[in-house]
Every structure is written in C-alpha cells, then in structure tokens.
BAMI-578502 format. One record per residue: residue number from 1; x, y, z of N, C-alpha, C in turn. Coordinates in steps of 0.1 Angstrom, whole numbers, plus 5000, padded with zeros to 4 digits. Each point is the difference from the previous one (the first is absolute). Example, Ala and Ser with C-alpha at 12.3 -4.5 7.8 and 13.67 -1.06 7.14 Angstrom:
1,5132,4943,5078,4991,5012,5000,5009,5012,5000
2,4996,5011,4993,5009,5011,5000,4992,5011,5008
// end
This chain:
1,0947,8997,8886,5014,5003,5002,5009,4988,4996
2,5010,5001,4991,5008,4989,4996,5009,4996,5011
3,5000,4986,5002,5009,4994,5010,5012,4995,4992
4,5012,5006,5002,5012,4996,4994,5007,4990,5009
5,5001,4987,4995,5007,4989,5007,5012,4996,4993
6,5012,5001,5007,5012,4996,4994,5004,4986,5003
7,5004,4992,4990,5005,4986,5002,5015,5000,4998
8,5007,4996,5011,5014,4998,5000,5003,4986,4995
9,5006,4999,4988,5001,4987,4994,5011,5001,4989
10,5011,4993,5002,5011,5002,4990,4998,4994,4987
11,4991,4989,4999,4998,4994,4987,4986,5005,4994
12,4993,5009,5007,4988,5006,4995,4989,4989,4997
13,5001,4989,5006,4990,4989,4998,4987,5003,5006
14,4999,5008,5011,4988,5001,5008,4990,5010,4994
15,5005,5010,4993,4991,5011,4995,4989,4995,4992
16,5002,4990,4992,4990,4994,4991,4989,4994,5009
17,5004,4993,5010,4990,4993,5009,4991,5011,5007
18,5006,5010,5005,4992,5011,5007,4991,5007,4990
19,5005,5003,4989,4992,5008,4990,4988,4991,4996
20,5002,4987,4998,4989,4992,4996,4990,4998,5012
21,5005,4999,5012,4992,4999,5012,4991,5012,5002
22,5005,5012,4997,4993,5012,5002,4995,5007,4987
23,4998,4992,4990,4996,5005,4986,4987,5007,5001
24,4991,4997,5009,4987,5006,5001,5000,5012,5011
25,5011,5003,5005,5002,5011,5010,5009,5011,4995
26,4995,5009,4991,5008,5010,4994,5007,5010,5010
27,4995,5000,5012,5005,5009,5010,5014,4995,5006
28,5003,4988,4996,5013,4994,5005,5010,5000,4988
29,5012,5007,5003,5010,5000,4990,5013,4993,5005
30,5004,4989,4994,5011,4993,5004,5013,5004,4992
31,5011,5002,5007,5012,5005,4993,5011,4991,5005
32,5008,4994,4991,5011,4991,5004,5013,5007,4999
33,5008,4998,5011,5014,5005,4999,5009,4989,5006
34,5013,5001,4996,5009,4990,5006,5005,5005,5013
35,5007,4991,5008,5004,5003,5013,5010,5012,5001
36,5008,5001,4989,5010,5011,5000,4993,5013,4995
37,4987,5000,4997,4993,5012,4997,4990,5004,5011
38,5002,4995,5012,4991,5002,5011,4998,5015,5002
39,5010,5008,4997,4999,5015,5003,4989,5006,4991
40,4997,4994,4988,4989,5005,4991,4987,4998,5007
41,4998,4988,5006,4988,4997,5008,4998,5010,5012
42,5011,5001,5007,4999,5009,5012,4997,5014,4997
43,5006,5005,4989,4999,5014,4995,4985,5003,4997
44,4993,4990,4995,4986,5002,4996,4990,4997,5011
45,5004,4996,5011,4992,4997,5012,4988,4992,4996
46,5002,4987,4998,4989,4991,4996,4989,4998,5011
47,4989,4995,4996,4989,4997,5009,5005,4987,5008
48,5006,4991,4993,5005,4987,5005,5012,4996,4993
49,5009,4993,5007,5012,4994,4994,4999,4985,5002
50,5002,4993,4989,4999,4985,5000,5014,4995,4996
51,5006,4992,5009,5014,4994,4997,4998,4986,4997
52,5005,4996,4988,5000,4985,4996,5014,4995,5004
53,5001,4995,5012,5013,4996,5005,5008,4990,4991
54,4993,4991,4994,5006,4990,4992,5007,5006,4987
55,4996,5012,4997,5005,5005,4987,5008,5013,5002
56,5006,5001,5012,5009,5012,5002,5014,4995,5003
57,5010,5008,4996,5014,4996,5002,5006,5005,5014
58,4992,5009,5007,5005,5005,5012,4993,4994,5012
59,5006,5002,5012,4994,4994,5012,4987,5007,5003
60,4989,4992,5002,4987,5006,5002,4999,5008,5013
61,5007,4996,5010,5000,5008,5013,5006,5014,4998
62,5012,5001,4992,5006,5013,4998,4991,5008,4991
63,4993,4994,4991,4991,5008,4991,4988,5006,5008
64,4994,4992,5009,4989,5004,5008,5005,5011,5010
65,5012,4999,5005,5005,5010,5009,5002,5013,4993
66,5005,5000,4988,5002,5012,4992,4986,5007,4997
67,4990,4992,4997,4987,5006,4998,4995,5007,5013
68,5001,4993,5011,4996,5006,5013,5008,5012,5004
69,5012,5001,4997,5009,5011,5004,4996,5013,4991
70,4994,4998,4989,4996,5011,4992,4989,5008,5006
71,5002,5013,5003,4990,5008,5007,4987,5000,4994
72,4999,5002,4987,4987,5001,4993,4993,4987,4999
73,5007,4989,5002,4993,4987,4999,5000,4992,5013
74,5000,5008,5011,5000,4994,5013,4987,4993,5003
75,4989,5004,4993,4987,4994,5002,4995,4992,4988
76,5009,4999,4990,4996,4992,4988,5000,4985,5003
77,4989,4994,4998,4999,4985,5004,5009,4992,4990
78,5006,4990,5006,5009,4990,4993,4994,4986,5000
79,4999,4994,4989,4996,4986,4999,5012,4992,4994
80,5005,4990,5008,5010,4991,4994,4994,4987,4996
81,5002,4996,4988,4996,4987,4995,5012,4991,4998
82,4999,4988,5006,5012,4992,5000,4997,4985,5001
83,5009,4992,4995,4998,4985,5001,5008,4995,5013
84,5007,5009,5007,5007,4996,5012,4989,4998,5011
85,4999,4988,5005,4990,4997,5010,5005,4999,5014
86,5013,5003,5002,5006,5000,5014,4994,5010,5009
87,4996,4996,5011,4993,5009,5010,5009,5011,5004
88,5013,4997,5003,5009,5010,5004,5002,5011,4990
89,5000,4996,4987,5002,5010,4989,4988,5009,4999
90,4988,4994,5002,4988,5008,4999,5000,5011,5012
91,5003,4995,5011,5000,5009,5012,5010,5011,4998
92,5012,4997,4995,5010,5011,4998,4995,5010,4991
93,4993,4996,4989,4995,5010,4991,4989,5008,5006
94,4991,4994,5007,4989,5007,5007,5005,5010,5010
95,5012,4997,5006,5006,5009,5010,5003,5014,4994
96,5002,5000,4987,5004,5012,4993,4987,5008,4996
97,4989,4998,5007,4988,5007,4998,4994,4997,4986
98,5002,4988,4995,4994,4995,4988,4986,4996,5003
99,4990,5004,4993,4986,4998,5003,4996,4985,4998
100,5004,4995,4988,4996,4986,4997,5011,4992,4994
101,5001,4987,5004,5009,4991,4994,4991,4989,4995
102,5000,4998,4986,4991,4991,4994,5009,4989,4994
103,4997,4987,5004,5008,4989,4995,4995,4995,4987
104,5009,4996,4991,4997,4993,4988,4998,4986,5002
105,4992,4993,4992,4992,5006,4989,4989,5008,5005
106,4997,5011,4993,4990,5010,5004,4987,4998,4994
107,4990,5000,5008,4986,4999,4995,4997,5014,4995
108,4995,5000,4987,4998,5012,4993,4989,5009,5007
109,4989,4994,5005,4990,5007,5007,5005,5006,5013
110,5008,4992,5007,5005,5005,5013,5009,5012,4997
111,5008,5000,4990,5009,5011,4997,4992,5012,4996
112,4990,4998,4992,4991,5010,4995,4993,5008,5011
113,4994,4992,5009,4993,5007,5011,5009,5006,5011
114,5012,4994,5001,5009,5006,5010,5004,5014,4995
115,5003,5002,4987,5003,5013,4995,4988,5009,5000
116,4989,4995,4996,4988,5009,5000,4996,5005,5014
117,5001,4991,5010,4996,5004,5014,5011,5009,5006
118,5012,4997,4997,5011,5009,5005,4998,5014,4994
119,4997,5001,4987,4998,5013,4994,4988,5007,5006
120,4989,4993,5003,4989,5006,5007,5003,5006,5013
121,5008,4992,5008,5004,5005,5013,5009,5013,4999
122,5009,5000,4990,5008,5011,4998,4992,5012,4996
123,4990,4999,4992,4992,5011,4996,4993,5006,5012
124,4995,4991,5009,4993,5005,5012,5010,5007,5009
125,5012,4993,5003,5009,5005,5010,5007,5013,4996
126,5002,5001,4987,5008,5012,4995,4991,5012,4999
127,4987,4998,5001,4991,5012,5000,5000,5006,5014
128,5010,5008,5003,5002,5005,5013,4988,5008,5006
129,4993,5007,4991,4989,5008,5005,4987,4992,4999
130,4994,4997,5011,4987,4992,4999,4989,5009,4995
131,5002,5014,5001,4989,5009,4996,5000,5001,4985
132,5011,5002,4993,5000,5002,4986,5004,4988,4992
133,5006,4990,5006,5004,4988,4993,5012,5003,4991
134,5008,5011,5003,5011,5003,4992,5013,4997,5007
135,5011,4996,4993,5013,4997,5006,5006,5013,5007
136,5007,4997,5010,5006,5010,5009,5014,5003,4996
137,5008,5006,5010,5013,5005,4998,5011,4990,4995
138,4999,4988,5005,5010,4990,4997,4999,4997,4985
139,4988,4998,4994,4998,4998,4986,5003,5013,4992
140,4996,5011,5005,5002,5013,4993,5015,5002,4998
141,5008,4998,5011,5015,5002,4999,5006,4990,4990
142,4995,4987,5001,5005,4990,4991,4997,5003,4985
143,4988,5005,4998,4996,5004,4986,5008,5011,4994
144,5003,5010,5009,5008,5012,4995,5015,4995,4997
145,5005,4992,5009,5014,4995,4998,5001,4992,4988
146,4990,4992,4997,5000,4991,4988,5001,5008,4988
147,4991,5011,4999,5000,5008,4988,5012,5008,4998
148,5006,5005,5011,5012,5007,4999,5012,4991,4995
149,5000,4988,5006,5010,4990,4997,5000,4996,4986
150,4987,4999,4994,4998,4996,4986,5002,5011,4991
151,5003,5012,5005,5002,5012,4992,4988,5003,4990
152,4988,4999,5006,4987,5002,4993,4997,5015,5000
153,4992,5004,4990,4993,5013,5000,4987,4998,5008
154,4998,5008,5010,4987,4999,5007,4997,5013,5007
155,4988,5001,5004,4995,5012,5008,4995,4996,5014
156,5002,5008,5010,4995,4998,5013,4990,5011,5004
157,4988,4996,5003,4990,5009,5005,4998,4999,5015
158,5003,5011,5007,4998,5001,5014,4987,5007,5003
159,4990,4993,5006,4987,5006,5001,4996,5000,5015
160,4994,5012,5004,4994,5000,5014,4989,5010,5000
161,4992,5000,5011,4988,5008,5001,5003,5013,5007
162,4993,5010,4996,5001,5013,5007,4988,5002,5009
163,5003,5005,5012,4990,5003,5011,4994,4987,5005
164,5007,4989,4999,4994,4987,5005,4999,5000,5015
165,5009,5006,5007,4999,5000,5015,4988,5007,5004
166,4997,5011,4994,4988,5008,5003,4988,4992,4997
167,5000,4992,4989,4988,4991,4998,4998,4990,5011
168,5011,4994,5004,4999,4990,5011,4995,5006,5013
169,5004,5013,5003,4996,5006,5012,4985,5003,5000
170,4994,5003,4988,4986,5003,4999,4992,4987,4999
171,5004,4991,4991,4992,4989,4996,5003,4987,5007
172,5012,4999,5006,5005,4988,5007,5008,4991,4992
173,5007,4991,5006,5009,4991,4993,4994,4989,4991
174,4988,4996,5004,4993,4990,4991,4997,5006,4987
175,4995,5012,5000,4998,5007,4987,5013,5003,4993
176,5010,5003,5008,5013,5003,4994,5005,4987,4993
177,4998,4989,5006,5004,4987,4993,4993,4998,4987
178,4988,5005,5000,4992,4998,4987,5006,5009,4989
179,5005,5012,5004,5006,5008,4989,5014,4994,4996
180,5007,4994,5009,5013,4994,4997,4997,4988,4990
181,4990,4992,5003,4997,4989,4991,4995,5005,4986
182,4992,5011,5000,4995,5006,4988,5012,5005,4992
183,5010,5006,5007,5012,5006,4993,5008,4989,4993
184,5002,4989,5008,5007,4988,4994,4993,4995,4988
185,4987,4998,5001,4992,4995,4988,5001,5009,4988
186,5000,5013,5003,5000,5010,4989,5014,4999,4993
187,5011,4999,5008,5013,5000,4994,5002,4987,4992
188,4995,4989,5005,5002,4987,4993,4992,5000,4987
189,4988,5005,5000,4991,5000,4988,5006,5009,4990
190,5004,5012,5003,5006,5010,4990,5013,4995,4995
191,5009,4995,5008,5013,4995,4995,4998,4989,4991
192,4992,4990,5003,4998,4989,4992,4992,5003,4987
193,4993,5010,5000,4993,5005,4988,5010,5004,4989
194,5010,5007,5005,5010,5006,4990,5012,4992,4998
195,5004,4993,5011,5013,4992,5000,4997,4986,5006
196,4993,4992,4993,4995,4987,5006,5011,4990,5003
197,5012,5001,4993,5011,4991,5002,5012,5006,5006
198,5006,4994,5010,5013,5004,5005,4999,5011,5010
199,4988,5003,5005,4999,5011,5010,5000,4993,5014
200,5004,5008,5010,5000,4996,5014,4994,5011,5009
201,4990,4996,5008,4994,5010,5009,5001,4995,5014
202,5005,5009,5009,5003,4996,5014,4993,5010,5010
203,4999,4996,5012,4994,5008,5011,5011,5002,5010
204,5006,5012,5000,5011,5004,5009,4995,5000,5014
205,4988,5004,5002,4995,5001,5013,4991,5012,5002
206,4989,4999,5008,4992,5012,5002,4993,5004,4987
207,5002,5013,4997,4994,5005,4987,5010,5001,4989
208,5012,4993,5002,5011,5001,4990,5000,4987,4991
209,5000,5003,4987,5001,4989,4990,5011,5002,4990
210,5004,4989,4993,5010,5001,4990,4995,4992,4988
211,5003,5005,4988,4998,4992,4988,5013,5001,4991
212,5004,4989,4996,5012,4999,4991,4996,4995,4987
213,5002,5008,4990,4995,4998,4986,5012,4998,4990
214,4999,4991,4991,5011,4997,4990,5000,5010,4989
215,4996,5012,5002,5000,5011,4990,5005,5013,5006
216,5004,5009,4991,5005,5013,5005,4990,5011,5000
217,4989,4999,4993,4991,5011,4999,4986,4996,5006
218,4997,5005,5011,4989,4996,5008,4989,5010,5002
219,4999,5010,4991,4990,5011,5002,4986,4994,5000
220,4997,4991,4990,4987,4995,4999,4996,4992,5012
221,5009,4993,5006,4997,4992,5012,4997,5009,5011
222,5008,5010,5002,4998,5010,5011,4987,5007,4999
223,4997,5005,4987,4987,5007,4998,4988,4991,5002
224,5001,4987,4997,4989,4991,5002,4998,4997,5015
225,5011,4999,5008,4999,4998,5014,4993,5012,5007
226,5005,5012,4996,4994,5012,5006,4985,5002,4996
227,4997,4998,4988,4986,5002,4996,4991,4990,5006
228,5004,4987,5001,4992,4990,5006,4999,5002,5015
229,5011,5004,5006,5000,5002,5015,4991,5012,5003
230,5001,5011,4994,4992,5012,5003,4985,4998,4997
231,4997,4992,4990,4986,4998,4997,4993,4991,5010
232,5008,4991,5007,4994,4990,5009,5002,5003,5015
233,5010,5008,5003,5004,5002,5014,4988,5007,5008
234,4992,5008,4993,4990,5008,5006,4990,4991,5007
235,4998,4987,4996,4991,4991,5006,5003,4997,5015
236,5012,5003,5004,5005,4998,5014,4997,5012,5009
237,4994,5010,4994,4997,5012,5008,4985,5003,5001
238,4996,5007,5009,4986,5004,5001,4997,5010,4989
239,4987,5001,4997,4996,5010,4989,5004,5014,5004
240,4999,5003,5013,5003,5013,5005,5015,5004,4998
241,5008,4990,5003,5015,5002,4998,5003,5002,4985
242,4994,4992,4992,5002,5000,4986,4996,5014,4994
243,4988,5005,5005,4995,5013,4996,5010,5011,5004
244,5005,4999,5012,5009,5010,5006,5013,4999,4993
245,5004,4988,4996,5014,4998,4994,5011,4999,5011
246,4996,4999,5012,5010,4999,5011,4994,4993,5012
247,5008,4995,5009,4996,4995,5013,5006,5009,5011
248,4993,5000,5012,5005,5008,5011,5005,4991,5011
249,5012,5003,5005,5006,4992,5010,5006,5010,5011
250,4998,4996,5013,5005,5008,5011,5015,4995,5002
251,5009,5010,5000,5014,4997,5003,5002,4998,5015
252,5013,4998,5004,5003,4997,5014,4996,5011,5010
253,4999,5012,4994,4996,5012,5009,4985,5002,4999
254,4992,4991,4993,4986,5002,5000,4995,5009,4989
255,5009,5005,4992,4997,5010,4989,4995,4992,4988
256,4989,5003,4994,4995,4993,4989,5008,5004,4987
257,5004,4990,4993,5008,5003,4987,4992,4993,4989
258,5002,5005,4988,4994,4995,4988,5010,4993,4992
259,4996,4988,4995,5009,4992,4991,4993,4996,4988
260,5006,5001,4988,4994,4996,4988,4997,4985,5000
261,4990,4996,4992,4997,4986,4999,5013,4992,4996
262,5000,4987,5004,5012,4992,4997,5003,4999,4985
263,5012,5002,4997,5004,4999,4986,5013,4991,4999
264,5005,4998,4988,5011,4991,4998,5012,5007,4993
265,5012,4999,5005,5012,5005,4994,5009,4989,4995
266,5005,5003,4988,5009,4990,4994,5013,5006,4996
267,5011,4994,5005,5013,5005,4995,5006,4988,4992
268,5005,5004,4988,5004,4990,4990,5015,5002,4998
269,5008,4989,5000,5014,5000,4997,5002,4991,4988
270,5005,5006,4989,5003,4993,4988,5014,4994,5001
271,5001,4987,5002,5013,4994,5002,5006,4994,4987
272,5006,5009,4992,5006,4996,4988,5011,4989,5003
273,5002,4992,4990,5010,4989,5002,5013,5005,5005
274,5004,4995,5012,5013,5004,5005,5001,5013,5008
275,4988,5007,5001,5000,5013,5007,5003,4999,5014
276,4994,4990,5007,5002,4998,5014,5008,4987,5003
277,5008,5001,5010,5008,4988,5004,4994,4992,5012
278,4990,5006,5007,4994,4994,5011,4986,5006,5003
279,4992,4993,5007,4986,5005,5003,5000,5012,5009
280,5010,5002,5008,5000,5012,5009,5000,5013,4991
281,5008,4999,4989,5001,5012,4992,4986,5003,4994
282,4993,4989,4996,4986,5002,4994,4991,5006,5011
283,5001,4995,5012,4992,5004,5011,5002,5015,5003
284,5012,5005,4999,5003,5014,5003,4994,5009,4990
285,5001,4996,4987,4994,5008,4989,4985,4999,5001
286,4995,4988,5004,4986,4998,5001,4994,5009,5011
287,5007,5002,5011,4995,5008,5011,4999,5015,4996
288,5010,5004,4992,5000,5014,4995,4988,5003,4991
289,4998,4991,4990,4990,5002,4990,4986,4998,5006
290,4999,4992,5010,4987,4998,5006,4996,5012,5009
291,5011,5006,5006,4998,5012,5008,4995,5012,4991
292,5005,5000,4988,4996,5010,4990,4986,4998,4996
293,4995,4987,4998,4986,4998,4997,4991,5004,5011
294,5005,4997,5012,4991,5003,5012,4999,5015,5003
295,5009,5008,4994,4999,5014,5002,4989,5007,4992
296,4995,4992,4990,4989,5005,4992,4987,4996,5006
297,4990,5009,5000,4987,4997,5006,4993,4990,4992
298,4994,4990,5007,4992,4990,4993,5009,4989,4995
299,4993,4991,4993,5008,4988,4994,5009,5005,4989
300,5012,4995,5000,5010,5004,4990,5011,4990,4998
301,5008,5002,4990,5011,4991,4998,5012,5009,4995
302,5012,4996,5004,5012,5007,4995,5010,4989,4996
303,5007,5003,4989,5009,4990,4994,5015,5005,5000
304,5009,4992,5005,5014,5004,4999,5006,4993,4988
305,5005,5008,4990,5005,4994,4988,5015,5003,4999
306,5007,5003,5011,5014,5003,4999,5007,4987,4996
307,5011,5002,4992,5008,4989,4996,5012,4998,5010
308,5009,4992,4996,5011,4998,5009,5007,5013,5004
// end
C-alpha cells in the first residue's frame, strides 16, 4: 500500500532530500506543497504530514492547529522539523498534538527510521479489525469522502453473507470467525487480481465488507468473488450438510428450520463523477441494491447504474 507523505515547505527544498532518502522504498510517495496549499494535503488525507518550519511563511502553531481541526486528519501524524531549539517553542508545538519535533541539523538515518517506524505503527493501529486486518469505519468514511471530494469515477461494492447467523448457531463463533476471515481473503484476492491499483477494501463489521474501486464496471470482479467464494465455502461445512445443501436450526420456539448454505451478496453502486455529494447518499443507494441482491437465492450481485 502506497504511503503518501506531504511535505509543507514554501521553497520546496525538502522534497529532494526525502526522495533521495527513500529512493529504495517505492511504497513511500513524497509530495511537496506550500503552506498556502495546505488544503490540498488535507483533502487527500496523507499518511503523514511533515512541516519544515524554517521554510514556511505562516506561523507553525496556526498551521498545526488547522491540521488538527480538520475532521478527516484528526489522527494524521505530524512531524515538525525546525532549527528552533527553544524548549518553550517545542513544548507549545507538541501541545497541539504534534507527534514529533525534530531539531536541525537532522541526522538522515534518524529521520528515515522515525518515518518508517511511525508508518509501521499507523499500519497496525489503523487496522481496526484484528480478525481480517482490514481498515474499519473511520478509514472507510475518509476514503469515500476523499473520492467524492476529488470528483472521481468509482464504484462501491457492499458485500455481506447470507444465512451467516444460522451458520454461527450451528457451528459456533470460532468457525464463524474462520468464514469471516476467508471472506476477507477472497475479496482481497479477487479485487487485486482485476484492479491492483487504487482499490480500497474495508471491514464494516461482522459479516459486512466494502470495496471501493477506481472503475465503473465491476462485473468481472463480482463474478470472481462469487465463484471463488462458492467453490471454497463448502469446506466450512460437514459433508452431510454439503450433500443436503442446507443446515437445520431450531428457532426460538424449538421448531427446526432449514437454511441454505452460506452465500455472499454484493450490491454495487456506480458513482459517476459528481453523481453523489456525500457518502450518506451512496450508503442509501447501496442498501437498496444490496437488498435486491439478497432477495435472490444463493450468491448474487446487483448493480445500480442510475445517473444523477
């Protein structure tokens, strides 16, 4: 996953240093913007923001406060690099929830490993789900807002499992967790096979997942997810249940009911450039189209292609 790191630097002198320092780390992308272009950095929700205090025309405290006030960047780490060695100045900056204050002259290795280690912690901490290793709702919302704000063409896949509660009732939660992890792995593998760049996959919670793809036509991705899921999900059932094609569960009244084997439903929203003004609108359409997919027996997908 590419780590986009924004350098706030009015004379753009720092970008060359960072690119040279990370020339053997292609997963790090450094982007330089001037202090009056800070909104560009905030809009794209960087992995890290680095402020070169000596090379900006605005007050560094005001700049850091602006970053922290931005809802989508409330957890984006900030590193301030400065030649100001006054203790009081450093403390005032750190009070603004700035993660690191690095004094010049900067040791190149110290800077390199500070960024690397901070990125590693971010990767771990932002993976909200310990089960699937996928980002949760904070990152999902930020990703949707970013793509809407940038007026991109993209598609949103809402995925969840059918008859999953019945499976848990029969096989238990530990087995249920195995199916959740299998589902996440299947989605990741199939999405990356067809759309390796620019895709985002998140775990909303439970058996609900989301995939955001930088394309409008996702039929092949959906078909791949379904075919791979259906071919492999049977390994989580007994041979008898597979042969029957259903599992039996006693309801609250003790009456035995039959449920088909667990399948996957996918509701797809094609978000043409400018079609949606916020993520709530996408969510409403997504709920409708996923409901339609779930009304079909077995694994299926349904696509909403309505325009504005």
